[in-house]
C-alpha positions as CSV (number, residue, x, y, z in Angstrom):
1,M,28.4,-11.4,-9.8
2,A,26.1,-10.6,-12.8
3,L,23.4,-8.2,-12.7
4,I,20.3,-9.9,-13.1
5,H,21.9,-12.3,-9.9
6,S,22.5,-8.7,-7.9
7,F,19.3,-7.7,-9.2
8,E,17.3,-10.9,-8.1
9,K,19.6,-10.4,-4.4
10,N,19.1,-7.3,-4.0
11,G,15.3,-7.5,-4.3
12,N,15.1,-10.7,-1.8
13,F,16.3,-8.4,0.5
14,L,14.7,-5.1,0.1
15,F,11.3,-7.9,-0.1
16,K,11.9,-8.9,3.3
17,Y,11.8,-4.9,4.9
18,R,9.2,-4.0,2.5
19,G,7.0,-3.4,5.4
20,Q,9.2,-0.8,6.8
21,I,8.7,1.8,4.0
22,P,6.0,3.6,6.4
23,V,8.5,4.2,8.9
24,L,11.0,5.4,6.6
25,L,8.2,7.6,5.2
26,F,6.9,8.6,8.8
27,L,10.9,10.4,9.7
28,F,11.4,11.8,5.5
29,S,8.2,14.0,6.4
30,I,9.1,15.4,9.0
31,P,11.6,17.7,7.8
32,V,9.6,18.1,4.4
33,V,6.2,19.5,6.2
34,I,8.4,22.1,9.0
35,S,10.2,23.2,6.3
36,V,7.0,24.4,4.1
37,D,5.4,27.5,3.7
38,Y,1.4,26.9,4.4
39,T,0.6,30.4,4.1
40,F,-0.9,30.2,0.8
41,L,-2.8,27.2,1.5
42,I,-4.5,28.0,4.9
43,S,-5.2,31.4,3.4
44,N,-7.5,29.6,0.9
45,P,-9.8,27.4,2.6
46,K,-11.2,26.1,-0.3
47,L,-7.7,25.2,-1.5
48,E,-7.1,23.7,2.1
49,W,-10.1,21.1,2.0
50,G,-10.1,20.5,-2.1
51,L,-6.3,19.1,-1.1
52,L,-7.6,16.7,1.9
53,F,-10.2,15.1,-0.2
54,L,-8.3,14.4,-3.1
55,C,-5.5,13.1,-0.7
56,I,-8.4,10.6,0.7
57,V,-9.5,9.7,-2.5
58,I,-5.3,9.1,-3.8
59,S,-5.3,6.4,-0.5
60,L,-8.9,5.4,-0.6
61,L,-8.4,4.3,-4.4
62,G,-4.7,2.1,-3.1
63,Q,-6.9,0.7,-0.8
64,I,-9.0,-0.5,-2.9
65,I,-6.8,-1.8,-5.5
66,R,-5.4,-4.2,-2.3
67,A,-8.9,-4.8,-1.6
68,I,-9.9,-6.4,-4.6
69,A,-6.7,-8.3,-5.2
70,I,-6.6,-9.1,-1.6
71,G,-10.5,-10.3,-1.6
72,T,-10.4,-12.4,-4.5
73,S,-7.1,-14.6,-3.7
74,N,-7.0,-18.2,-2.5
75,K,-4.7,-19.3,0.2
76,H,-2.3,-20.8,-2.0
77,T,-0.8,-17.5,-3.2
78,S,1.8,-15.2,-1.5
79,G,0.4,-13.6,1.5
80,R,1.9,-11.2,4.4
81,N,5.5,-13.9,3.8
82,T,8.8,-11.8,4.8
83,K,11.4,-14.4,5.0
84,E,11.0,-15.3,1.4
85,Q,8.5,-15.7,-1.5
86,V,6.1,-18.1,-1.6
87,A,3.9,-19.3,-3.7
88,E,1.4,-22.5,-4.7
89,A,-1.0,-21.1,-7.5
90,L,-0.3,-18.4,-9.7
91,N,-3.1,-15.7,-9.4
92,T,-4.1,-15.1,-13.4
93,K,-7.6,-13.5,-13.7
94,G,-9.3,-11.2,-11.9
95,I,-7.4,-7.6,-11.4
96,Y,-4.0,-10.0,-11.8
97,S,-5.5,-10.1,-15.6
98,T,-4.9,-6.1,-15.7
99,V,-1.9,-5.4,-13.8
100,R,0.9,-8.4,-12.3
101,H,1.6,-6.4,-9.1
102,P,-1.5,-5.0,-7.8
103,L,-0.7,-5.0,-4.3
104,Y,2.1,-2.7,-5.0
105,L,0.1,-0.4,-7.0
106,G,-2.0,-0.3,-3.9
107,N,0.4,0.5,-1.7
108,Y,1.7,3.2,-4.0
109,F,-1.4,5.0,-4.3
110,M,-2.3,4.5,-0.7
111,W,1.3,6.1,0.2
112,L,0.9,8.8,-1.9
113,G,-2.1,10.5,-0.9
114,I,0.0,11.1,2.5
115,V,2.9,12.5,0.7
116,V,0.8,15.2,-1.0
117,Y,-1.0,16.1,1.9
118,T,2.9,17.7,2.7
119,F,2.0,20.1,-0.2
120,S,5.3,19.3,-1.4
121,I,5.8,18.8,-5.2
122,W,9.5,17.8,-4.9
123,F,9.1,15.2,-2.0
124,S,6.0,14.0,-4.1
125,V,8.1,13.4,-7.3
126,A,11.1,11.8,-4.5
127,F,9.1,9.6,-3.2
128,S,7.8,8.2,-6.7
129,L,10.8,8.0,-7.7
130,F,12.0,5.8,-4.4
131,F,8.8,4.0,-4.6
132,W,9.5,3.0,-8.2
133,L,13.5,1.9,-7.6
134,Y,12.7,-0.2,-4.3
135,Y,9.7,-2.2,-5.6
136,E,11.4,-2.6,-9.4
137,R,13.5,-5.0,-7.7
138,I,11.3,-6.7,-5.2
139,M,9.3,-7.4,-8.5
140,F,12.2,-8.5,-10.4
141,A,13.0,-10.8,-7.8
142,E,9.6,-12.1,-7.3
143,E,8.7,-12.4,-11.3
144,R,12.3,-14.5,-11.4
145,F,10.8,-17.0,-8.4
146,L,7.3,-16.7,-10.2
147,E,9.4,-18.0,-13.5
148,R,11.1,-20.6,-11.8
149,K,7.8,-22.4,-9.5
150,F,5.4,-21.9,-13.0
151,G,7.9,-22.3,-16.0
152,E,5.4,-21.9,-19.3
153,D,2.5,-20.8,-17.5
154,Y,4.2,-17.8,-15.7
155,L,5.3,-16.5,-18.8
156,S,2.7,-16.7,-20.9
157,W,0.8,-14.7,-18.8
158,S,3.5,-12.2,-18.0
159,L,3.7,-11.8,-21.7
160,K,0.1,-10.3,-21.8
161,V,-0.2,-8.5,-18.6
162,P,2.0,-5.1,-17.8
163,P,4.0,-5.6,-14.2
164,F,2.4,-1.7,-12.8
165,I,0.2,0.1,-15.2
166,P,-3.2,-1.8,-15.8
167,S,-4.2,-2.6,-19.3
168,F,-7.8,-4.4,-19.1
169,K,-7.8,-5.3,-22.9
170,N,-6.9,-9.0,-21.7
171,Y,-9.5,-9.2,-18.6
172,K,-10.8,-12.3,-17.6
173,K,-13.4,-12.5,-14.4
174,T,-12.0,-14.4,-11.4
175,D,-13.4,-17.5,-10.4
176,I,-13.3,-16.7,-6.6
177,P,-15.7,-15.0,-4.8
178,F,-14.7,-11.5,-3.4
179,S,-14.5,-12.0,0.7
180,M,-15.1,-9.2,3.1
181,K,-13.9,-11.1,5.7
182,T,-10.5,-11.4,4.3
183,I,-10.5,-7.8,4.1
184,L,-10.9,-7.3,7.9
185,R,-8.6,-10.0,8.8
186,R,-5.5,-9.2,6.3
187,E,-5.7,-4.6,5.6
188,Y,-6.8,-3.4,9.2
189,S,-3.2,-2.7,10.2
190,G,-2.7,-0.5,6.3
191,I,-5.9,1.4,6.9
192,T,-4.8,2.6,10.5
193,A,-1.3,3.2,9.2
194,T,-2.8,5.5,6.2
195,I,-4.8,7.0,8.7
196,I,-2.4,7.7,11.4
197,G,-0.4,8.6,8.7
198,F,-3.0,11.9,7.4
199,L,-3.0,12.8,11.1
200,F,0.7,12.9,11.7
201,V,1.1,15.2,8.7
202,E,-1.8,17.4,10.0
203,T,-0.2,17.5,13.5
204,L,3.4,18.9,12.1
205,R,1.4,21.6,9.9
206,N,-0.2,22.9,12.5
207,W,3.2,22.8,14.4
208,N,4.7,24.8,11.3
209,I,1.7,27.0,11.0
210,Y,1.1,28.0,15.1
211,G,4.5,26.8,16.7
212,K,2.6,24.3,18.5
213,F,1.3,20.9,18.4
214,I,-2.6,21.1,18.1
215,F,-4.5,18.2,19.0
216,E,-8.2,18.4,18.0
217,T,-10.8,16.6,19.5
218,K,-12.1,15.6,16.1
219,H,-8.7,14.1,15.4
220,I,-8.7,12.7,18.6
221,V,-11.6,11.1,18.1
222,I,-10.6,9.7,14.4
223,L,-7.1,8.1,16.1
224,V,-9.2,6.7,18.8
225,L,-11.8,5.0,16.5
226,A,-9.3,3.8,14.3
227,L,-7.3,2.0,17.1
228,L,-10.2,0.6,18.7
229,I,-11.3,-1.1,15.9
230,S,-8.1,-2.3,14.7
231,L,-7.8,-3.9,18.2
232,V,-10.9,-5.8,17.8
233,L,-10.3,-6.9,14.1
234,R,-6.8,-8.1,15.6
235,S,-8.6,-10.0,18.6
236,L,-11.2,-11.6,16.4
237,K,-9.0,-12.8,14.3
238,H,-6.1,-14.2,16.5
239,Y,-8.2,-15.4,19.6
240,T,-11.9,-16.5,17.5
241,K,-12.6,-17.5,14.2
242,V,-15.3,-15.4,13.4
243,L,-12.9,-14.0,10.2
244,H,-11.5,-17.8,9.6
245,E,-11.9,-19.2,6.2
246,E,-10.7,-22.1,5.1
247,D,-9.9,-21.3,1.6
248,R,-8.2,-18.0,2.3
249,S,-4.5,-17.0,3.6
């Protein structure tokens, strides 16, 4: 099998299971967090709070990038499909005029915030390398599909727009208005998973430091609120038309 076909086949396979990355992230973080020496961190409260603030900002940046991409996309573009590549229209304006894969860029920052919160430099580096190798093949497979689907339109766009690191020199304003309903309908699970990720690392870190699991009231409140909001939005999505939009996926 030619390398180009091997890359595409592997990319399509990884595309189907890209939603499992958070699970792997949780599993790999366990030995990391329980082996890190947090003495220096907990002896410097300002550093500890600074780390938390930095990590939240990183993850929030990822969510904002995803929100912009999803909130300005129509129903004819690819959505949360997992079985195969799907697209009936090509996004070339708005955030898609600055970077070809904004959703994956958003994913990277969302998860990087949690990884950095482990306070392990090598884990952050390892995660970044893993993410690039994993998603490089997915992006390759997606772009092969889009090239066959849209031909010259895709090629002319892709030659001007970088795949992962944004460039604003060819920015074009999108014609599609931002939709908060789309964000509420599609992003609640990712936001909840991110919150759980931070609480998971915090709980493991407390076990490492104090030798026992500590569930603070604030952690329980945050978790309950996140799950409750997620449940409400999921119910509105599946059992009502409150969040329904005709021209959105």
